[in-house]
Biotite code that builds the C-alpha atoms (Angstrom):
import biotite.structure as struc

atoms = struc.array([
    struc.Atom([196.248, -96.907, -112.482], chain_id="A", res_id=1, res_name="ARG", atom_name="CA", element="C"),
    struc.Atom([196.909, -97.719, -116.228], chain_id="A", res_id=2, res_name="VAL", atom_name="CA", element="C"),
    struc.Atom([200.246, -99.255, -115.560], chain_id="A", res_id=3, res_name="THR", atom_name="CA", element="C"),
    struc.Atom([198.705, -101.418, -112.636], chain_id="A", res_id=4, res_name="ASP", atom_name="CA", element="C"),
    struc.Atom([195.910, -102.722, -114.950], chain_id="A", res_id=5, res_name="GLU", atom_name="CA", element="C"),
    struc.Atom([198.589, -103.506, -117.938], chain_id="A", res_id=6, res_name="LEU", atom_name="CA", element="C"),
    struc.Atom([200.771, -105.569, -115.516], chain_id="A", res_id=7, res_name="LYS", atom_name="CA", element="C"),
    struc.Atom([197.520, -107.848, -114.798], chain_id="A", res_id=8, res_name="THR", atom_name="CA", element="C"),
    struc.Atom([197.403, -108.230, -118.323], chain_id="A", res_id=9, res_name="LEU", atom_name="CA", element="C"),
    struc.Atom([200.938, -110.024, -118.300], chain_id="A", res_id=10, res_name="ASN", atom_name="CA", element="C"),
    struc.Atom([202.944, -106.853, -119.365], chain_id="A", res_id=11, res_name="ILE", atom_name="CA", element="C"),
    struc.Atom([205.102, -107.195, -116.130], chain_id="A", res_id=12, res_name="GLN", atom_name="CA", element="C"),
    struc.Atom([207.131, -104.357, -116.661], chain_id="A", res_id=13, res_name="ASN", atom_name="CA", element="C"),
    struc.Atom([204.692, -101.644, -118.330], chain_id="A", res_id=14, res_name="ALA", atom_name="CA", element="C"),
    struc.Atom([205.472, -98.476, -118.043], chain_id="A", res_id=15, res_name="GLN", atom_name="CA", element="C"),
    struc.Atom([202.484, -95.706, -119.562], chain_id="A", res_id=16, res_name="PHE", atom_name="CA", element="C"),
    struc.Atom([202.505, -91.756, -119.129], chain_id="A", res_id=17, res_name="CYS", atom_name="CA", element="C"),
    struc.Atom([200.976, -89.227, -120.838], chain_id="A", res_id=18, res_name="ALA", atom_name="CA", element="C"),
    struc.Atom([203.300, -86.481, -121.465], chain_id="A", res_id=19, res_name="GLU", atom_name="CA", element="C"),
    struc.Atom([202.554, -82.780, -122.129], chain_id="A", res_id=20, res_name="PHE", atom_name="CA", element="C"),
    struc.Atom([204.812, -80.260, -124.193], chain_id="A", res_id=21, res_name="ALA", atom_name="CA", element="C"),
    struc.Atom([205.201, -76.960, -122.403], chain_id="A", res_id=22, res_name="PRO", atom_name="CA", element="C"),
    struc.Atom([203.899, -73.990, -124.217], chain_id="A", res_id=23, res_name="TYR", atom_name="CA", element="C"),
    struc.Atom([205.090, -70.174, -123.266], chain_id="A", res_id=24, res_name="ALA", atom_name="CA", element="C"),
    struc.Atom([202.945, -67.172, -123.292], chain_id="A", res_id=25, res_name="GLU", atom_name="CA", element="C"),
    struc.Atom([203.526, -66.153, -126.901], chain_id="A", res_id=26, res_name="GLU", atom_name="CA", element="C"),
    struc.Atom([201.902, -69.461, -128.019], chain_id="A", res_id=27, res_name="ASP", atom_name="CA", element="C"),
    struc.Atom([198.651, -67.754, -126.790], chain_id="A", res_id=28, res_name="SER", atom_name="CA", element="C"),
    struc.Atom([198.016, -66.326, -130.004], chain_id="A", res_id=29, res_name="LYS", atom_name="CA", element="C"),
    struc.Atom([197.661, -69.752, -131.632], chain_id="A", res_id=30, res_name="HIS", atom_name="CA", element="C"),
    struc.Atom([194.943, -71.292, -128.991], chain_id="A", res_id=31, res_name="VAL", atom_name="CA", element="C"),
    struc.Atom([192.264, -72.446, -131.073], chain_id="A", res_id=32, res_name="ALA", atom_name="CA", element="C"),
    struc.Atom([188.986, -73.839, -129.807], chain_id="A", res_id=33, res_name="ALA", atom_name="CA", element="C"),
    struc.Atom([190.515, -77.057, -128.703], chain_id="A", res_id=34, res_name="ASP", atom_name="CA", element="C"),
    struc.Atom([193.436, -75.439, -126.277], chain_id="A", res_id=35, res_name="GLY", atom_name="CA", element="C"),
    struc.Atom([197.064, -74.645, -126.320], chain_id="A", res_id=36, res_name="ALA", atom_name="CA", element="C"),
    struc.Atom([197.920, -78.015, -124.857], chain_id="A", res_id=37, res_name="ASP", atom_name="CA", element="C"),
    struc.Atom([200.395, -80.422, -126.799], chain_id="A", res_id=38, res_name="ARG", atom_name="CA", element="C"),
    struc.Atom([200.445, -84.121, -125.568], chain_id="A", res_id=39, res_name="MET", atom_name="CA", element="C"),
    struc.Atom([202.088, -87.538, -126.198], chain_id="A", res_id=40, res_name="GLN", atom_name="CA", element="C"),
    struc.Atom([201.070, -91.098, -125.036], chain_id="A", res_id=41, res_name="PHE", atom_name="CA", element="C"),
    struc.Atom([204.804, -92.651, -124.081], chain_id="A", res_id=42, res_name="LEU", atom_name="CA", element="C"),
    struc.Atom([204.734, -96.273, -123.483], chain_id="A", res_id=43, res_name="PHE", atom_name="CA", element="C"),
    struc.Atom([207.515, -98.810, -122.687], chain_id="A", res_id=44, res_name="SER", atom_name="CA", element="C"),
    struc.Atom([206.563, -102.863, -122.288], chain_id="A", res_id=45, res_name="ALA", atom_name="CA", element="C"),
    struc.Atom([210.010, -104.080, -121.390], chain_id="A", res_id=46, res_name="ASN", atom_name="CA", element="C"),
    struc.Atom([212.537, -103.583, -118.647], chain_id="A", res_id=47, res_name="LYS", atom_name="CA", element="C"),
    struc.Atom([215.062, -101.597, -119.166], chain_id="A", res_id=48, res_name="GLY", atom_name="CA", element="C"),
    struc.Atom([213.899, -99.349, -122.335], chain_id="A", res_id=49, res_name="GLU", atom_name="CA", element="C"),
    struc.Atom([212.845, -96.014, -121.981], chain_id="A", res_id=50, res_name="PRO", atom_name="CA", element="C"),
    struc.Atom([209.241, -94.387, -122.554], chain_id="A", res_id=51, res_name="LEU", atom_name="CA", element="C"),
    struc.Atom([208.790, -93.416, -126.128], chain_id="A", res_id=52, res_name="LYS", atom_name="CA", element="C"),
    struc.Atom([206.024, -92.332, -128.028], chain_id="A", res_id=53, res_name="ALA", atom_name="CA", element="C"),
    struc.Atom([203.378, -94.869, -128.239], chain_id="A", res_id=54, res_name="LEU", atom_name="CA", element="C"),
    struc.Atom([202.746, -94.677, -131.943], chain_id="A", res_id=55, res_name="SER", atom_name="CA", element="C"),
    struc.Atom([206.449, -95.779, -132.483], chain_id="A", res_id=56, res_name="LYS", atom_name="CA", element="C"),
    struc.Atom([206.714, -99.156, -130.030], chain_id="A", res_id=57, res_name="VAL", atom_name="CA", element="C"),
    struc.Atom([203.511, -100.406, -129.452], chain_id="A", res_id=58, res_name="ILE", atom_name="CA", element="C"),
    struc.Atom([202.631, -103.670, -131.172], chain_id="A", res_id=59, res_name="SER", atom_name="CA", element="C"),
    struc.Atom([199.019, -104.816, -131.523], chain_id="A", res_id=60, res_name="GLY", atom_name="CA", element="C"),
    struc.Atom([198.811, -106.955, -128.886], chain_id="A", res_id=61, res_name="GLY", atom_name="CA", element="C"),
    struc.Atom([200.211, -104.209, -126.546], chain_id="A", res_id=62, res_name="GLU", atom_name="CA", element="C"),
    struc.Atom([197.752, -101.885, -128.216], chain_id="A", res_id=63, res_name="MET", atom_name="CA", element="C"),
    struc.Atom([194.789, -104.078, -127.180], chain_id="A", res_id=64, res_name="SER", atom_name="CA", element="C"),
    struc.Atom([195.730, -104.484, -123.955], chain_id="A", res_id=65, res_name="ARG", atom_name="CA", element="C"),
    struc.Atom([196.518, -100.829, -123.455], chain_id="A", res_id=66, res_name="LEU", atom_name="CA", element="C"),
    struc.Atom([192.984, -99.805, -124.769], chain_id="A", res_id=67, res_name="MET", atom_name="CA", element="C"),
    struc.Atom([191.163, -102.609, -122.539], chain_id="A", res_id=68, res_name="LEU", atom_name="CA", element="C"),
    struc.Atom([193.327, -101.341, -119.323], chain_id="A", res_id=69, res_name="ALA", atom_name="CA", element="C"),
    struc.Atom([192.456, -97.602, -120.008], chain_id="A", res_id=70, res_name="ILE", atom_name="CA", element="C"),
    struc.Atom([188.908, -98.928, -120.814], chain_id="A", res_id=71, res_name="LYS", atom_name="CA", element="C"),
    struc.Atom([188.845, -101.101, -117.059], chain_id="A", res_id=72, res_name="VAL", atom_name="CA", element="C"),
    struc.Atom([190.176, -97.859, -115.536], chain_id="A", res_id=73, res_name="ARG", atom_name="CA", element="C"),
    struc.Atom([188.103, -95.538, -116.775], chain_id="A", res_id=74, res_name="MET", atom_name="CA", element="C"),
    struc.Atom([184.860, -97.085, -116.460], chain_id="A", res_id=75, res_name="SER", atom_name="CA", element="C"),
    struc.Atom([183.905, -96.363, -112.904], chain_id="A", res_id=76, res_name="ASP", atom_name="CA", element="C"),
    struc.Atom([184.591, -92.681, -114.088], chain_id="A", res_id=77, res_name="LEU", atom_name="CA", element="C"),
    struc.Atom([182.324, -92.128, -117.377], chain_id="A", res_id=78, res_name="ASN", atom_name="CA", element="C"),
    struc.Atom([178.533, -92.534, -118.143], chain_id="A", res_id=79, res_name="GLU", atom_name="CA", element="C"),
    struc.Atom([179.130, -94.796, -120.620], chain_id="A", res_id=80, res_name="ILE", atom_name="CA", element="C"),
    struc.Atom([176.749, -97.439, -120.316], chain_id="A", res_id=81, res_name="GLU", atom_name="CA", element="C"),
    struc.Atom([177.883, -99.751, -123.273], chain_id="A", res_id=82, res_name="THR", atom_name="CA", element="C"),
    struc.Atom([181.447, -100.683, -124.523], chain_id="A", res_id=83, res_name="TYR", atom_name="CA", element="C"),
    struc.Atom([182.051, -102.031, -127.662], chain_id="A", res_id=84, res_name="ILE", atom_name="CA", element="C"),
    struc.Atom([185.392, -103.904, -128.766], chain_id="A", res_id=85, res_name="PHE", atom_name="CA", element="C"),
    struc.Atom([186.123, -104.781, -132.021], chain_id="A", res_id=86, res_name="ASP", atom_name="CA", element="C"),
    struc.Atom([188.685, -107.593, -131.938], chain_id="A", res_id=87, res_name="GLU", atom_name="CA", element="C"),
    struc.Atom([190.517, -106.049, -129.183], chain_id="A", res_id=88, res_name="ILE", atom_name="CA", element="C"),
    struc.Atom([191.939, -109.616, -128.441], chain_id="A", res_id=89, res_name="ASP", atom_name="CA", element="C"),
    struc.Atom([193.903, -109.453, -131.735], chain_id="A", res_id=90, res_name="ALA", atom_name="CA", element="C"),
    struc.Atom([197.392, -110.192, -130.927], chain_id="A", res_id=91, res_name="GLY", atom_name="CA", element="C"),
    struc.Atom([196.855, -112.171, -127.668], chain_id="A", res_id=92, res_name="ILE", atom_name="CA", element="C"),
    struc.Atom([195.881, -115.746, -126.629], chain_id="A", res_id=93, res_name="SER", atom_name="CA", element="C"),
    struc.Atom([196.498, -118.310, -124.015], chain_id="A", res_id=94, res_name="GLY", atom_name="CA", element="C"),
    struc.Atom([196.628, -117.159, -120.878], chain_id="A", res_id=95, res_name="ALA", atom_name="CA", element="C"),
    struc.Atom([196.359, -113.279, -121.496], chain_id="A", res_id=96, res_name="THR", atom_name="CA", element="C"),
    struc.Atom([192.898, -113.903, -123.236], chain_id="A", res_id=97, res_name="ALA", atom_name="CA", element="C"),
    struc.Atom([191.724, -115.912, -120.402], chain_id="A", res_id=98, res_name="LYS", atom_name="CA", element="C"),
    struc.Atom([192.825, -112.646, -118.041], chain_id="A", res_id=99, res_name="THR", atom_name="CA", element="C"),
    struc.Atom([191.093, -110.172, -120.905], chain_id="A", res_id=100, res_name="VAL", atom_name="CA", element="C"),
    struc.Atom([187.683, -112.465, -120.923], chain_id="A", res_id=101, res_name="ALA", atom_name="CA", element="C"),
    struc.Atom([187.575, -112.239, -116.898], chain_id="A", res_id=102, res_name="GLU", atom_name="CA", element="C"),
    struc.Atom([187.959, -108.378, -117.376], chain_id="A", res_id=103, res_name="LYS", atom_name="CA", element="C"),
    struc.Atom([185.051, -108.391, -119.634], chain_id="A", res_id=104, res_name="PHE", atom_name="CA", element="C"),
    struc.Atom([182.995, -110.525, -117.029], chain_id="A", res_id=105, res_name="ALA", atom_name="CA", element="C"),
    struc.Atom([184.099, -107.768, -114.365], chain_id="A", res_id=106, res_name="ASP", atom_name="CA", element="C"),
    struc.Atom([183.324, -104.889, -116.447], chain_id="A", res_id=107, res_name="ILE", atom_name="CA", element="C"),
    struc.Atom([179.704, -106.161, -117.400], chain_id="A", res_id=108, res_name="SER", atom_name="CA", element="C"),
    struc.Atom([178.547, -106.585, -113.919], chain_id="A", res_id=109, res_name="ALA", atom_name="CA", element="C"),
    struc.Atom([178.153, -102.868, -114.116], chain_id="A", res_id=110, res_name="GLU", atom_name="CA", element="C"),
    struc.Atom([177.851, -102.286, -117.822], chain_id="A", res_id=111, res_name="LYS", atom_name="CA", element="C"),
    struc.Atom([176.905, -103.736, -121.037], chain_id="A", res_id=112, res_name="GLN", atom_name="CA", element="C"),
    struc.Atom([179.668, -105.126, -123.361], chain_id="A", res_id=113, res_name="ILE", atom_name="CA", element="C"),
    struc.Atom([179.567, -106.419, -126.603], chain_id="A", res_id=114, res_name="ILE", atom_name="CA", element="C"),
    struc.Atom([182.983, -108.027, -128.142], chain_id="A", res_id=115, res_name="ALA", atom_name="CA", element="C"),
    struc.Atom([183.940, -109.240, -131.697], chain_id="A", res_id=116, res_name="VAL", atom_name="CA", element="C"),
    struc.Atom([185.931, -112.114, -130.827], chain_id="A", res_id=117, res_name="SER", atom_name="CA", element="C"),
    struc.Atom([187.901, -114.570, -132.765], chain_id="A", res_id=118, res_name="HIS", atom_name="CA", element="C"),
    struc.Atom([189.107, -116.404, -129.328], chain_id="A", res_id=119, res_name="LEU", atom_name="CA", element="C"),
    struc.Atom([187.230, -119.163, -127.517], chain_id="A", res_id=120, res_name="ALA", atom_name="CA", element="C"),
    struc.Atom([188.392, -117.833, -124.128], chain_id="A", res_id=121, res_name="GLN", atom_name="CA", element="C"),
    struc.Atom([186.107, -114.432, -124.661], chain_id="A", res_id=122, res_name="ILE", atom_name="CA", element="C"),
    struc.Atom([183.183, -116.409, -126.291], chain_id="A", res_id=123, res_name="ALA", atom_name="CA", element="C"),
    struc.Atom([183.040, -118.844, -123.841], chain_id="A", res_id=124, res_name="ALA", atom_name="CA", element="C"),
    struc.Atom([182.551, -115.925, -120.892], chain_id="A", res_id=125, res_name="MET", atom_name="CA", element="C"),
    struc.Atom([179.610, -114.185, -122.935], chain_id="A", res_id=126, res_name="ALA", atom_name="CA", element="C"),
    struc.Atom([176.399, -114.631, -121.301], chain_id="A", res_id=127, res_name="ASP", atom_name="CA", element="C"),
    struc.Atom([174.761, -114.052, -124.815], chain_id="A", res_id=128, res_name="GLU", atom_name="CA", element="C"),
    struc.Atom([176.679, -115.523, -128.354], chain_id="A", res_id=129, res_name="ASN", atom_name="CA", element="C"),
    struc.Atom([175.883, -114.384, -132.017], chain_id="A", res_id=130, res_name="PHE", atom_name="CA", element="C"),
    struc.Atom([177.828, -115.809, -134.278], chain_id="A", res_id=131, res_name="LEU", atom_name="CA", element="C"),
    struc.Atom([178.458, -113.499, -137.818], chain_id="A", res_id=132, res_name="ILE", atom_name="CA", element="C"),
    struc.Atom([179.206, -115.161, -141.015], chain_id="A", res_id=133, res_name="SER", atom_name="CA", element="C"),
    struc.Atom([179.381, -113.722, -144.493], chain_id="A", res_id=134, res_name="LYS", atom_name="CA", element="C"),
    struc.Atom([178.728, -116.888, -146.516], chain_id="A", res_id=135, res_name="SER", atom_name="CA", element="C"),
    struc.Atom([175.811, -115.929, -148.861], chain_id="A", res_id=136, res_name="GLU", atom_name="CA", element="C"),
    struc.Atom([175.722, -113.372, -151.707], chain_id="A", res_id=137, res_name="THR", atom_name="CA", element="C"),
    struc.Atom([172.566, -111.881, -153.204], chain_id="A", res_id=138, res_name="ALA", atom_name="CA", element="C"),
    struc.Atom([172.694, -109.895, -156.444], chain_id="A", res_id=139, res_name="ASP", atom_name="CA", element="C"),
    struc.Atom([177.132, -110.159, -156.417], chain_id="A", res_id=140, res_name="GLY", atom_name="CA", element="C"),
    struc.Atom([177.330, -108.356, -152.887], chain_id="A", res_id=141, res_name="LYS", atom_name="CA", element="C"),
    struc.Atom([178.411, -110.736, -149.926], chain_id="A", res_id=142, res_name="THR", atom_name="CA", element="C"),
    struc.Atom([175.452, -110.757, -147.056], chain_id="A", res_id=143, res_name="LEU", atom_name="CA", element="C"),
    struc.Atom([176.416, -110.608, -143.453], chain_id="A", res_id=144, res_name="THR", atom_name="CA", element="C"),
    struc.Atom([174.011, -113.232, -141.324], chain_id="A", res_id=145, res_name="ASN", atom_name="CA", element="C"),
    struc.Atom([173.926, -112.715, -137.907], chain_id="A", res_id=146, res_name="ILE", atom_name="CA", element="C"),
    struc.Atom([172.465, -115.526, -135.788], chain_id="A", res_id=147, res_name="SER", atom_name="CA", element="C"),
    struc.Atom([172.041, -115.956, -131.764], chain_id="A", res_id=148, res_name="LYS", atom_name="CA", element="C"),
    struc.Atom([173.469, -119.349, -130.621], chain_id="A", res_id=149, res_name="LEU", atom_name="CA", element="C"),
    struc.Atom([171.912, -121.488, -128.401], chain_id="A", res_id=150, res_name="ASP", atom_name="CA", element="C"),
    struc.Atom([173.708, -123.837, -125.752], chain_id="A", res_id=151, res_name="GLU", atom_name="CA", element="C"),
    struc.Atom([174.408, -126.317, -128.525], chain_id="A", res_id=152, res_name="GLU", atom_name="CA", element="C"),
    struc.Atom([175.591, -123.637, -130.821], chain_id="A", res_id=153, res_name="GLY", atom_name="CA", element="C"),
    struc.Atom([177.634, -121.676, -128.626], chain_id="A", res_id=154, res_name="LYS", atom_name="CA", element="C"),
    struc.Atom([179.592, -125.147, -127.832], chain_id="A", res_id=155, res_name="THR", atom_name="CA", element="C"),
    struc.Atom([179.948, -125.966, -131.433], chain_id="A", res_id=156, res_name="ARG", atom_name="CA", element="C"),
    struc.Atom([181.122, -122.507, -132.273], chain_id="A", res_id=157, res_name="GLU", atom_name="CA", element="C"),
    struc.Atom([183.784, -122.498, -129.349], chain_id="A", res_id=158, res_name="LEU", atom_name="CA", element="C"),
    struc.Atom([184.818, -126.289, -130.519], chain_id="A", res_id=159, res_name="THR", atom_name="CA", element="C"),
    struc.Atom([185.765, -124.386, -134.015], chain_id="A", res_id=160, res_name="ARG", atom_name="CA", element="C"),
    struc.Atom([187.294, -121.741, -132.393], chain_id="A", res_id=161, res_name="LEU", atom_name="CA", element="C"),
    struc.Atom([189.387, -124.265, -130.566], chain_id="A", res_id=162, res_name="LEU", atom_name="CA", element="C"),
    struc.Atom([189.943, -125.487, -134.092], chain_id="A", res_id=163, res_name="GLY", atom_name="CA", element="C"),
    struc.Atom([188.455, -128.938, -133.231], chain_id="A", res_id=164, res_name="GLY", atom_name="CA", element="C"),
    struc.Atom([185.681, -130.690, -135.252], chain_id="A", res_id=165, res_name="ALA", atom_name="CA", element="C"),
    struc.Atom([182.384, -130.755, -133.343], chain_id="A", res_id=166, res_name="TYR", atom_name="CA", element="C"),
    struc.Atom([182.472, -134.524, -134.183], chain_id="A", res_id=167, res_name="SER", atom_name="CA", element="C"),
    struc.Atom([185.548, -134.935, -132.273], chain_id="A", res_id=168, res_name="SER", atom_name="CA", element="C"),
    struc.Atom([184.456, -136.126, -128.509], chain_id="A", res_id=169, res_name="GLY", atom_name="CA", element="C"),
    struc.Atom([187.868, -134.350, -126.898], chain_id="A", res_id=170, res_name="ALA", atom_name="CA", element="C"),
    struc.Atom([187.534, -130.852, -129.030], chain_id="A", res_id=171, res_name="ALA", atom_name="CA", element="C"),
    struc.Atom([183.869, -130.672, -127.564], chain_id="A", res_id=172, res_name="ARG", atom_name="CA", element="C"),
    struc.Atom([184.702, -132.019, -123.942], chain_id="A", res_id=173, res_name="ALA", atom_name="CA", element="C"),
    struc.Atom([187.522, -128.888, -124.052], chain_id="A", res_id=174, res_name="LEU", atom_name="CA", element="C"),
    struc.Atom([184.689, -126.471, -125.222], chain_id="A", res_id=175, res_name="ALA", atom_name="CA", element="C"),
    struc.Atom([182.668, -127.605, -122.223], chain_id="A", res_id=176, res_name="ASP", atom_name="CA", element="C"),
    struc.Atom([185.492, -127.213, -119.584], chain_id="A", res_id=177, res_name="GLU", atom_name="CA", element="C"),
    struc.Atom([185.609, -123.767, -120.887], chain_id="A", res_id=178, res_name="LEU", atom_name="CA", element="C"),
    struc.Atom([182.344, -122.731, -120.414], chain_id="A", res_id=179, res_name="MET", atom_name="CA", element="C"),
    struc.Atom([182.216, -124.624, -117.006], chain_id="A", res_id=180, res_name="CYS", atom_name="CA", element="C"),
    struc.Atom([185.227, -122.664, -116.073], chain_id="A", res_id=181, res_name="GLU", atom_name="CA", element="C"),
    struc.Atom([183.768, -119.376, -117.151], chain_id="A", res_id=182, res_name="CYS", atom_name="CA", element="C"),
    struc.Atom([180.361, -119.844, -115.282], chain_id="A", res_id=183, res_name="ARG", atom_name="CA", element="C"),
    struc.Atom([182.198, -120.553, -112.153], chain_id="A", res_id=184, res_name="GLU", atom_name="CA", element="C"),
    struc.Atom([184.346, -116.519, -112.793], chain_id="A", res_id=185, res_name="TYR", atom_name="CA", element="C"),
    struc.Atom([181.237, -115.595, -113.119], chain_id="A", res_id=186, res_name="ARG", atom_name="CA", element="C"),
    struc.Atom([179.799, -116.864, -109.858], chain_id="A", res_id=187, res_name="LYS", atom_name="CA", element="C"),
    struc.Atom([182.269, -114.949, -107.930], chain_id="A", res_id=188, res_name="ARG", atom_name="CA", element="C"),
])
């Protein structure tokens, strides 16, 4: 199921599995509170490449999508009510970012999602947006500010994330178009 989900996240040739190391009866004397099983995740993103230890072959963007795939497939199997994604969109862009935003929207129909993101596609899909900034200091320490964005603030921030100035009509129009597409997706 995770492999199928990875394919929808633009890793078309993904392979993923959990490999359990065998153990013999004499291993039982080493059993601790966490059991005797030893396992590792194996992964391959590319056609013709064998499965290898996840820690040896996965890129940052692939890891982000793998974690999302696991959470998407597990969301109906556990009792977690809130998912927190801290820059899970690192290393992705374009169509993949749009797909991730849609996955977030699908999960959020049943669960709460809190996502920290620098991608306009992700931010545009959100029901509520907050801007986190570290622009002020007090007593020599940096302060983190969090402010809820209204509709104009959301448009302004999406425009900035898209690389444009709010004063640019074209950049604002792109942000508005993105928000419109997201509203349409959520209506489905």
